[in-house]
VOMARDREN-773755 format. One record per residue: x, y, z of N, C-alpha, C, O in turn; residue in one letter; residue number from 1. Coordinates in pm, 1 decimal, always signed. Example, Ala and Ser with C-alpha at 12.3 -4.5 7.8 and 13.67 -1.06 7.14 Angstrom:
2
+----------+----------+----------+----------+----------+----------+----------+----------+----------+----------+----------+----------+----+-----+
|     n.px |     n.py |     n.pz |    ca.px |    ca.py |    ca.pz |     c.px |     c.py |     c.pz |     o.px |     o.py |     o.pz | aa |   i |
+----------+----------+----------+----------+----------+----------+----------+----------+----------+----------+----------+----------+----+-----+
|  +1319.0 |   -569.0 |   +780.0 |  +1230.0 |   -450.0 |   +780.0 |  +1320.0 |   -330.0 |   +780.0 |  +1423.6 |   -331.9 |   +846.5 |  A |   1 |
|  +1285.0 |   -225.0 |   +708.0 |  +1367.0 |   -106.0 |   +714.0 |  +1290.0 |     +3.0 |   +787.0 |  +1340.9 |   +113.8 |   +803.9 |  S |   2 |
+----------+----------+----------+----------+----------+----------+----------+----------+----------+----------+----------+----------+----+-----+
! end
This chain:
87
+----------+----------+----------+----------+----------+----------+----------+----------+----------+----------+----------+----------+----+-----+
|     n.px |     n.py |     n.pz |    ca.px |    ca.py |    ca.pz |     c.px |     c.py |     c.pz |     o.px |     o.py |     o.pz | aa |   i |
+----------+----------+----------+----------+----------+----------+----------+----------+----------+----------+----------+----------+----+-----+
|    +74.3 |   -103.8 |     -3.4 |     +7.5 |    -28.2 |    +21.7 |   +111.0 |    +93.5 |     +8.4 |   +101.5 |   +143.4 |   -103.7 |  L |   1 |
|   +189.8 |   +145.1 |    +74.4 |   +291.6 |   +280.6 |    +94.2 |   +366.7 |   +283.7 |    -44.2 |   +406.7 |   +393.9 |    -81.5 |  F |   2 |
|   +391.3 |   +167.4 |   -129.0 |   +477.0 |   +216.6 |   -232.6 |   +327.0 |   +261.6 |   -358.7 |   +329.1 |   +304.1 |   -474.2 |  S |   3 |
|   +268.5 |   +243.3 |   -310.5 |   +124.3 |   +273.3 |   -403.0 |    +79.1 |   +387.4 |   -398.5 |    +16.9 |   +418.7 |   -500.0 |  L |   4 |
|    +86.2 |   +473.6 |   -309.8 |    +94.6 |   +599.8 |   -226.0 |   +170.7 |   +653.6 |   -281.6 |   +137.1 |   +758.2 |   -337.0 |  V |   5 |
|   +323.8 |   +600.9 |   -293.3 |   +498.6 |   +674.8 |   -335.3 |   +397.2 |   +704.5 |   -462.3 |   +324.3 |   +803.6 |   -460.6 |  I |   6 |
|   +398.0 |   +611.3 |   -572.5 |   +372.8 |   +624.8 |   -699.9 |   +262.5 |   +718.4 |   -713.1 |   +273.6 |   +797.0 |   -807.2 |  L |   7 |
|   +160.8 |   +728.2 |   -642.3 |    +82.4 |   +837.5 |   -712.2 |    +64.2 |   +908.9 |   -681.3 |    -38.4 |   +969.2 |   -712.7 |  Q |   8 |
|   +188.8 |   +972.3 |   -560.9 |   +183.9 |  +1139.3 |   -538.3 |   +319.7 |  +1204.0 |   -577.4 |   +364.3 |  +1312.7 |   -540.7 |  C |   9 |
|   +382.0 |  +1099.8 |   -671.0 |   +474.1 |  +1136.7 |   -785.0 |   +641.0 |  +1111.0 |   -691.5 |   +692.9 |  +1147.3 |   -585.9 |  G |  10 |
|   +662.4 |  +1055.9 |   -769.1 |   +810.9 |   +997.8 |   -711.6 |   +961.6 |  +1091.3 |   -711.5 |  +1057.3 |  +1072.3 |   -636.4 |  C |  11 |
|   +945.9 |  +1224.6 |   -848.4 |  +1008.4 |  +1320.2 |   -824.0 |  +1030.6 |  +1383.2 |   -702.5 |  +1142.3 |  +1395.2 |   -652.3 |  S |  12 |
|   +905.3 |  +1432.3 |   -643.6 |   +932.6 |  +1542.2 |   -532.6 |   +963.3 |  +1477.9 |   -396.5 |   +951.3 |  +1539.4 |   -290.5 |  R |  13 |
|  +1001.3 |  +1358.2 |   -405.6 |  +1032.8 |  +1261.3 |   -282.7 |  +1210.0 |  +1256.4 |   -330.3 |  +1278.6 |  +1245.6 |   -228.7 |  L |  14 |
|  +1271.0 |  +1260.3 |   -423.5 |  +1403.8 |  +1257.3 |   -448.6 |  +1503.2 |  +1376.3 |   -472.9 |  +1610.5 |  +1383.8 |   -413.1 |  F |  15 |
|  +1473.6 |  +1440.2 |   -536.3 |  +1457.8 |  +1539.4 |   -625.1 |  +1461.0 |  +1681.3 |   -571.9 |  +1369.6 |  +1762.1 |   -588.1 |  F |  16 |
|  +1591.1 |  +1708.2 |   -497.2 |  +1553.8 |  +1852.0 |   -435.8 |  +1677.3 |  +1938.5 |   -451.0 |  +1779.7 |  +1942.0 |   -382.8 |  Y |  17 |
|  +1635.1 |  +2019.0 |   -576.0 |  +1780.8 |  +2064.9 |   -622.8 |  +1758.0 |  +2251.5 |   -544.1 |  +1676.3 |  +2343.2 |   -534.9 |  P |  18 |
|  +1901.8 |  +2209.6 |   -504.0 |  +1879.7 |  +2347.5 |   -417.7 |  +1954.6 |  +2512.1 |   -512.4 |  +2050.7 |  +2511.6 |   -589.3 |  S |  19 |
|  +1859.6 |  +2649.3 |   -465.4 |  +1825.9 |  +2703.2 |   -544.5 |  +1963.6 |  +2789.7 |   -568.0 |  +1988.0 |  +2841.5 |   -677.0 |  R |  20 |
|  +2059.5 |  +2801.2 |   -443.7 |  +2142.3 |  +2922.0 |   -384.3 |  +2287.1 |  +2864.5 |   -467.2 |  +2343.6 |  +2777.7 |   -400.5 |  D |  21 |
|  +2351.8 |  +2894.7 |   -590.0 |  +2436.2 |  +2877.1 |   -604.8 |  +2538.6 |  +2927.6 |   -517.2 |  +2503.0 |  +3024.8 |   -450.5 |  Y |  22 |
|  +2711.0 |  +2868.6 |   -491.9 |  +2710.4 |  +2873.8 |   -420.8 |  +2930.0 |  +2928.0 |   -452.0 |  +3036.8 |  +2936.9 |   -391.4 |  P |  23 |
|  +2855.9 |  +2949.2 |   -612.2 |  +2962.5 |  +2998.4 |   -699.6 |  +2957.9 |  +2982.5 |   -816.8 |  +2862.6 |  +2916.1 |   -857.6 |  G |  24 |
|  +3036.2 |  +3024.5 |   -896.5 |  +2965.8 |  +3029.6 |  -1028.2 |  +3136.8 |  +2991.0 |  -1130.8 |  +3246.7 |  +2964.4 |  -1082.1 |  T |  25 |
|  +3103.5 |  +3000.8 |  -1260.3 |  +3245.2 |  +3003.8 |  -1355.6 |  +3332.7 |  +3116.8 |  -1275.7 |  +3433.0 |  +3102.7 |  -1205.8 |  P |  26 |
|  +3284.4 |  +3193.0 |  -1298.8 |  +3382.6 |  +3313.1 |  -1268.5 |  +3492.2 |  +3304.0 |  -1118.5 |  +3601.9 |  +3356.6 |  -1099.6 |  A |  27 |
|  +3443.7 |  +3252.4 |  -1066.4 |  +3490.9 |  +3217.1 |   -986.6 |  +3603.0 |  +3134.3 |   -951.8 |  +3661.0 |  +3136.4 |   -843.2 |  D |  28 |
|  +3649.6 |  +3008.4 |  -1121.7 |  +3769.2 |  +2944.6 |  -1121.7 |  +3834.9 |  +3035.6 |  -1227.2 |  +3943.8 |  +3004.9 |  -1275.6 |  L |  29 |
|  +3779.6 |  +3129.1 |  -1257.0 |  +3849.4 |  +3200.2 |  -1397.5 |  +3817.2 |  +3166.7 |  -1467.9 |  +3885.8 |  +3188.9 |  -1567.7 |  G |  30 |
|  +3670.8 |  +3072.7 |  -1493.7 |  +3563.8 |  +3058.7 |  -1641.3 |  +3506.6 |  +3175.3 |  -1670.6 |  +3442.9 |  +3240.1 |  -1587.6 |  L |  31 |
|  +3529.6 |  +3220.1 |  -1821.9 |  +3459.6 |  +3301.5 |  -1919.1 |  +3293.7 |  +3127.2 |  -1844.1 |  +3298.4 |  +3014.4 |  -1795.1 |  R |  32 |
|  +3176.9 |  +3237.1 |  -1892.4 |  +3058.8 |  +3149.6 |  -1907.5 |  +2981.4 |  +3266.3 |  -1970.1 |  +3021.7 |  +3378.8 |  -1999.8 |  Y |  33 |
|  +2835.9 |  +3200.1 |  -1985.1 |  +2755.6 |  +3236.4 |  -2052.9 |  +2584.6 |  +3151.9 |  -1930.9 |  +2567.7 |  +3031.5 |  -1911.5 |  E |  34 |
|  +2515.4 |  +3239.3 |  -1889.4 |  +2405.2 |  +3157.0 |  -1884.1 |  +2222.6 |  +3112.9 |  -1924.1 |  +2144.4 |  +3206.8 |  -1938.7 |  A |  35 |
|  +2203.4 |  +3058.6 |  -1929.4 |  +2145.9 |  +3019.2 |  -2031.6 |  +2049.2 |  +2929.7 |  -1964.8 |  +2085.5 |  +2840.5 |  -1888.1 |  V |  36 |
|  +1884.4 |  +2962.1 |  -2004.3 |  +1752.8 |  +2920.4 |  -2019.7 |  +1726.8 |  +2765.0 |  -2102.6 |  +1724.2 |  +2787.7 |  -2223.5 |  T |  37 |
|  +1716.3 |  +2686.3 |  -2086.9 |  +1663.2 |  +2581.0 |  -2145.7 |  +1457.1 |  +2540.6 |  -2142.1 |  +1379.3 |  +2470.4 |  -2077.5 |  V |  38 |
|  +1454.2 |  +2619.3 |  -2233.1 |  +1242.9 |  +2605.4 |  -2211.2 |  +1204.1 |  +2427.9 |  -2267.3 |  +1227.4 |  +2369.2 |  -2373.0 |  P |  39 |
|  +1119.4 |  +2375.2 |  -2107.2 |  +1096.9 |  +2237.1 |  -2149.6 |   +968.6 |  +2144.4 |  -2273.6 |  +1046.0 |  +2110.2 |  -2363.0 |  T |  40 |
|   +899.4 |  +2119.6 |  -2294.6 |   +815.1 |  +2118.8 |  -2321.1 |   +699.9 |  +2104.6 |  -2247.7 |   +595.8 |  +2137.8 |  -2304.4 |  P |  41 |
|   +693.8 |  +2064.8 |  -2139.1 |   +632.9 |  +2040.5 |  -1993.1 |   +551.3 |  +2180.5 |  -1941.4 |   +444.2 |  +2210.8 |  -1888.9 |  D |  42 |
|   +726.5 |  +2271.9 |  -2013.3 |   +634.5 |  +2414.6 |  -1929.8 |   +788.5 |  +2477.6 |  -1811.5 |   +814.2 |  +2590.9 |  -1770.9 |  G |  43 |
|   +863.2 |  +2339.5 |  -1788.6 |   +974.3 |  +2451.0 |  -1694.3 |  +1079.7 |  +2461.5 |  -1721.6 |  +1094.4 |  +2419.7 |  -1836.5 |  E |  44 |
|  +1212.3 |  +2511.9 |  -1660.4 |  +1275.7 |  +2598.7 |  -1757.5 |  +1442.8 |  +2518.1 |  -1666.7 |  +1454.1 |  +2519.0 |  -1544.1 |  R |  45 |
|  +1517.8 |  +2476.2 |  -1732.2 |  +1660.0 |  +2451.1 |  -1695.2 |  +1707.2 |  +2579.2 |  -1697.5 |  +1688.7 |  +2674.4 |  -1773.3 |  L |  46 |
|  +1802.3 |  +2553.9 |  -1553.0 |  +1958.7 |  +2678.4 |  -1622.8 |  +2019.0 |  +2619.1 |  -1632.4 |  +2007.5 |  +2502.9 |  -1593.4 |  A |  47 |
|  +2137.3 |  +2676.3 |  -1702.0 |  +2218.6 |  +2598.9 |  -1771.2 |  +2338.1 |  +2796.8 |  -1817.6 |  +2329.9 |  +2914.4 |  -1853.2 |  A |  48 |
|  +2460.3 |  +2645.7 |  -1760.5 |  +2570.9 |  +2740.7 |  -1802.7 |  +2676.0 |  +2691.0 |  -1932.7 |  +2721.0 |  +2578.5 |  -1954.7 |  W |  49 |
|  +2694.7 |  +2808.8 |  -2002.6 |  +2738.0 |  +2706.3 |  -2193.8 |  +2923.5 |  +2794.5 |  -2111.0 |  +2934.4 |  +2908.9 |  -2067.0 |  V |  50 |
|  +3002.6 |  +2717.2 |  -2116.9 |  +3153.2 |  +2705.4 |  -2096.3 |  +3227.3 |  +2729.6 |  -2215.1 |  +3271.1 |  +2622.2 |  -2256.4 |  L |  51 |
|  +3263.4 |  +2834.9 |  -2295.2 |  +3371.1 |  +2840.2 |  -2425.9 |  +3458.6 |  +2846.1 |  -2436.1 |  +3526.4 |  +2923.8 |  -2368.7 |  P |  52 |
|  +3526.2 |  +2737.2 |  -2560.7 |  +3667.0 |  +2669.9 |  -2512.0 |  +3826.5 |  +2780.0 |  -2512.8 |  +3898.5 |  +2773.1 |  -2612.5 |  P |  53 |
|  +3850.2 |  +2836.3 |  -2443.0 |  +3977.7 |  +2828.5 |  -2468.7 |  +4107.4 |  +2800.5 |  -2580.2 |  +4181.8 |  +2702.4 |  -2582.8 |  S |  54 |
|  +4108.2 |  +2930.1 |  -2677.8 |  +4130.3 |  +2846.2 |  -2837.3 |  +4086.6 |  +2752.2 |  -2952.9 |  +3978.8 |  +2787.3 |  -3000.8 |  G |  55 |
|  +4128.0 |  +2668.7 |  -2996.7 |  +4046.9 |  +2647.4 |  -3078.8 |  +3967.7 |  +2533.7 |  -3082.3 |  +4021.6 |  +2423.0 |  -3081.1 |  E |  56 |
|  +3797.7 |  +2550.6 |  -3088.1 |  +3690.6 |  +2423.1 |  -3052.3 |  +3725.6 |  +2227.8 |  -3081.7 |  +3780.5 |  +2179.8 |  -3180.9 |  P |  57 |
|  +3690.8 |  +2178.4 |  -3002.3 |  +3730.9 |  +2015.5 |  -3037.3 |  +3617.4 |  +1947.1 |  -2991.1 |  +3612.3 |  +1824.2 |  -2986.0 |  K |  58 |
|  +3537.2 |  +2012.8 |  -2961.5 |  +3352.2 |  +1979.2 |  -2925.1 |  +3326.5 |  +1989.3 |  -2803.2 |  +3407.0 |  +2044.3 |  -2728.2 |  G |  59 |
|  +3177.9 |  +1924.9 |  -2746.3 |  +3081.9 |  +2021.6 |  -2730.9 |  +3041.8 |  +1858.4 |  -2607.8 |  +2991.8 |  +1749.1 |  -2634.5 |  V |  60 |
|  +3093.8 |  +1917.9 |  -2476.2 |  +3021.9 |  +1827.5 |  -2395.5 |  +2877.8 |  +1864.3 |  -2361.5 |  +2841.8 |  +1978.1 |  -2391.9 |  V |  61 |
|  +2777.7 |  +1769.9 |  -2293.4 |  +2694.6 |  +1800.6 |  -2220.5 |  +2718.2 |  +1751.2 |  -2141.2 |  +2757.8 |  +1638.2 |  -2169.5 |  L |  62 |
|  +2716.9 |  +1787.2 |  -1969.1 |  +2675.5 |  +1774.6 |  -1797.2 |  +2594.3 |  +1765.2 |  -1776.5 |  +2539.2 |  +1874.3 |  -1761.6 |  F |  63 |
|  +2532.0 |  +1682.4 |  -1761.1 |  +2404.8 |  +1654.5 |  -1666.9 |  +2463.0 |  +1613.9 |  -1538.2 |  +2530.8 |  +1511.7 |  -1528.1 |  L |  64 |
|  +2432.5 |  +1708.5 |  -1419.0 |  +2445.6 |  +1685.4 |  -1292.7 |  +2331.7 |  +1560.7 |  -1193.1 |  +2347.9 |  +1540.9 |  -1072.7 |  H |  65 |
|  +2224.2 |  +1492.4 |  -1276.2 |  +2166.0 |  +1458.7 |  -1167.2 |  +2062.9 |  +1533.3 |  -1097.5 |  +2020.5 |  +1642.5 |  -1135.3 |  G |  66 |
|  +2026.4 |  +1474.3 |  -1000.6 |  +1932.9 |  +1525.6 |   -930.6 |  +2041.7 |  +1552.9 |   -793.5 |  +2154.0 |  +1528.7 |   -837.6 |  N |  67 |
|  +2055.3 |  +1603.5 |   -608.9 |  +2108.9 |  +1649.1 |   -598.7 |  +2203.5 |  +1810.8 |   -565.2 |  +2315.7 |  +1803.3 |   -615.3 |  G |  68 |
|  +2191.8 |  +1872.6 |   -532.4 |  +2253.3 |  +2018.8 |   -554.8 |  +2172.6 |  +2026.8 |   -654.8 |  +2063.7 |  +1980.7 |   -688.8 |  M |  69 |
|  +2305.4 |  +2143.0 |   -719.9 |  +2284.8 |  +2196.0 |   -817.3 |  +2372.4 |  +2229.3 |   -895.6 |  +2473.1 |  +2215.2 |   -826.3 |  N |  70 |
|  +2438.1 |  +2298.5 |  -1088.3 |  +2464.6 |  +2291.6 |  -1108.5 |  +2653.7 |  +2400.3 |  -1098.1 |  +2754.1 |  +2426.5 |  -1164.5 |  M |  71 |
|  +2595.7 |  +2421.0 |   -978.4 |  +2737.6 |  +2496.0 |   -929.5 |  +2859.4 |  +2458.2 |   -824.4 |  +2960.9 |  +2520.1 |   -792.5 |  A |  72 |
|  +2797.5 |  +2310.2 |   -778.0 |  +2801.4 |  +2188.4 |   -684.2 |  +2884.5 |  +2133.6 |   -767.4 |  +2970.6 |  +2074.3 |   -702.4 |  N |  73 |
|  +2906.0 |  +2121.4 |   -911.1 |  +2920.3 |  +2029.5 |   -980.6 |  +3029.9 |  +2061.2 |  -1071.7 |  +3112.6 |  +1989.4 |  -1127.9 |  H |  74 |
|  +3008.0 |  +2196.3 |  -1071.8 |  +3113.6 |  +2287.4 |  -1180.7 |  +3301.3 |  +2265.5 |  -1139.5 |  +3393.6 |  +2311.9 |  -1206.5 |  L |  75 |
|  +3314.0 |  +2182.9 |  -1012.5 |  +3436.4 |  +2121.6 |  -1030.5 |  +3533.9 |  +2020.5 |  -1130.0 |  +3652.4 |  +2024.7 |  -1163.4 |  P |  76 |
|  +3454.3 |  +1955.7 |  -1150.3 |  +3520.7 |  +1822.1 |  -1266.1 |  +3503.9 |  +1851.3 |  -1348.9 |  +3536.8 |  +1761.1 |  -1426.0 |  P |  77 |
|  +3452.5 |  +1965.6 |  -1421.3 |  +3455.6 |  +2002.0 |  -1591.5 |  +3467.0 |  +2106.5 |  -1620.4 |  +3417.8 |  +2156.2 |  -1721.7 |  V |  78 |
|  +3556.1 |  +2182.5 |  -1511.4 |  +3621.1 |  +2299.4 |  -1509.3 |  +3718.6 |  +2341.4 |  -1582.5 |  +3754.1 |  +2458.9 |  -1591.0 |  G |  79 |
|  +3786.7 |  +2209.6 |  -1662.4 |  +3905.0 |  +2156.4 |  -1725.6 |  +3912.6 |  +2134.6 |  -1855.5 |  +4006.4 |  +2130.2 |  -1935.1 |  W |  80 |
|  +3742.8 |  +2115.2 |  -1867.8 |  +3747.6 |  +2085.5 |  -2073.7 |  +3733.3 |  +2248.2 |  -2124.7 |  +3697.3 |  +2259.9 |  -2241.8 |  L |  81 |
|  +3751.0 |  +2339.8 |  -2070.1 |  +3726.1 |  +2469.0 |  -2158.8 |  +3891.3 |  +2551.4 |  -2253.1 |  +3924.5 |  +2608.3 |  -2357.1 |  P |  82 |
|  +3962.3 |  +2484.7 |  -2078.6 |  +4080.6 |  +2443.3 |  -2181.9 |  +4175.8 |  +2354.1 |  -2215.4 |  +4296.0 |  +2368.3 |  -2238.3 |  S |  83 |
|  +4106.9 |  +2262.9 |  -2215.0 |  +4128.2 |  +2171.5 |  -2310.4 |  +4005.0 |  +2117.8 |  -2512.8 |  +3980.3 |  +2032.4 |  -2598.0 |  E |  84 |
|  +3979.1 |  +2264.1 |  -2460.8 |  +3886.7 |  +2338.2 |  -2644.7 |  +3769.0 |  +2262.4 |  -2649.0 |  +3715.7 |  +2206.0 |  -2744.5 |  G |  85 |
|  +3739.0 |  +2268.9 |  -2540.8 |  +3597.9 |  +2149.1 |  -2505.1 |  +3445.8 |  +2251.1 |  -2460.2 |  +3446.7 |  +2260.3 |  -2337.5 |  Y |  86 |
|  +3377.2 |  +2292.8 |  -2492.9 |  +3246.3 |  +2367.9 |  -2475.9 |  +3146.2 |  +2289.5 |  -2381.4 |  +3035.0 |  +2336.3 |  -2356.8 |  T |  87 |
+----------+----------+----------+----------+----------+----------+----------+----------+----------+----------+----------+----------+----+-----+
! end
Protein backbone atom coordinates (compact mmCIF):
# COMPACT_ATOMS: atom_id res chain seq x y z
CA LEU A 1 0.00 0.00 0.00
CA PHE A 2 2.84 2.39 0.88
CA SER A 3 4.49 1.97 -2.53
CA LEU A 4 1.17 2.68 -4.25
CA VAL A 5 0.88 5.94 -2.31
CA ILE A 6 4.46 6.86 -3.26
CA LEU A 7 3.78 6.23 -6.95
CA GLN A 8 0.60 8.27 -6.92
CA CYS A 9 2.09 11.33 -5.21
CA GLY A 10 4.97 11.64 -7.62
CA CYS A 11 8.35 10.16 -6.81
CA SER A 12 10.27 13.07 -8.28
CA ARG A 13 9.22 15.36 -5.43
CA LEU A 14 10.46 12.84 -2.90
CA PHE A 15 13.92 12.38 -4.36
CA PHE A 16 14.86 15.55 -6.24
CA TYR A 17 15.71 18.56 -4.12
CA PRO A 18 17.83 20.95 -6.18
CA SER A 19 19.31 23.84 -4.28
CA ARG A 20 18.36 27.26 -5.60
CA ASP A 21 21.46 28.87 -4.07
CA TYR A 22 24.64 28.77 -6.12
CA PRO A 23 27.78 28.52 -3.97
CA GLY A 24 29.73 30.04 -6.87
CA THR A 25 29.89 30.53 -10.61
CA PRO A 26 32.40 29.55 -13.29
CA ALA A 27 33.88 33.05 -12.93
CA ASP A 28 35.06 32.05 -9.45
CA LEU A 29 37.27 29.47 -11.16
CA GLY A 30 38.50 32.02 -13.71
CA LEU A 31 36.23 30.66 -16.47
CA ARG A 32 34.21 32.61 -19.00
CA TYR A 33 30.58 31.51 -19.15
CA GLU A 34 27.12 32.38 -20.39
CA ALA A 35 24.06 31.68 -18.26
CA VAL A 36 21.23 30.28 -20.38
CA THR A 37 17.72 28.98 -19.76
CA VAL A 38 16.39 26.01 -21.71
CA PRO A 39 12.59 25.70 -21.93
CA THR A 40 11.10 22.19 -21.80
CA PRO A 41 7.96 20.88 -23.52
CA ASP A 42 6.18 20.58 -20.15
CA GLY A 43 6.67 24.27 -19.35
CA GLU A 44 9.64 23.95 -17.01
CA ARG A 45 12.86 25.93 -17.46
CA LEU A 46 16.30 24.39 -17.03
CA ALA A 47 19.19 26.63 -16.00
CA ALA A 48 22.55 26.00 -17.66
CA TRP A 49 26.01 27.49 -18.06
CA VAL A 50 27.80 27.43 -21.40
CA LEU A 51 31.57 27.45 -20.96
CA PRO A 52 33.22 28.48 -24.25
CA PRO A 53 36.52 26.83 -25.08
CA SER A 54 39.79 28.69 -24.95
CA GLY A 55 41.54 28.18 -28.24
CA GLU A 56 40.46 25.96 -31.10
CA PRO A 57 37.12 24.21 -30.38
CA LYS A 58 37.30 20.39 -30.34
CA GLY A 59 33.74 19.53 -29.39
CA VAL A 60 30.83 20.00 -27.02
CA VAL A 61 30.25 18.13 -23.77
CA LEU A 62 26.77 18.13 -22.27
CA PHE A 63 27.19 17.49 -18.56
CA LEU A 64 23.99 16.58 -16.69
CA HIS A 65 24.66 16.51 -12.97
CA GLY A 66 21.64 14.42 -11.97
CA ASN A 67 19.69 15.02 -8.81
CA GLY A 68 21.10 16.65 -5.74
CA MET A 69 22.48 20.12 -5.27
CA ASN A 70 22.84 22.16 -8.47
CA MET A 71 25.21 22.87 -11.35
CA ALA A 72 27.53 25.05 -9.24
CA ASN A 73 28.29 22.15 -6.91
CA HIS A 74 29.31 20.00 -9.88
CA LEU A 75 31.48 22.58 -11.63
CA PRO A 76 34.93 21.50 -10.35
CA PRO A 77 34.95 18.12 -12.19
CA VAL A 78 34.27 19.82 -15.56
CA GLY A 79 36.21 23.07 -15.09
CA TRP A 80 39.15 21.71 -17.12
CA LEU A 81 37.12 21.19 -20.32
CA PRO A 82 37.37 24.77 -21.72
CA SER A 83 41.16 24.79 -21.44
CA GLU A 84 41.26 21.56 -23.48
CA GLY A 85 39.07 23.02 -26.24
CA TYR A 86 35.67 21.71 -25.21
CA THR A 87 32.51 23.75 -24.78
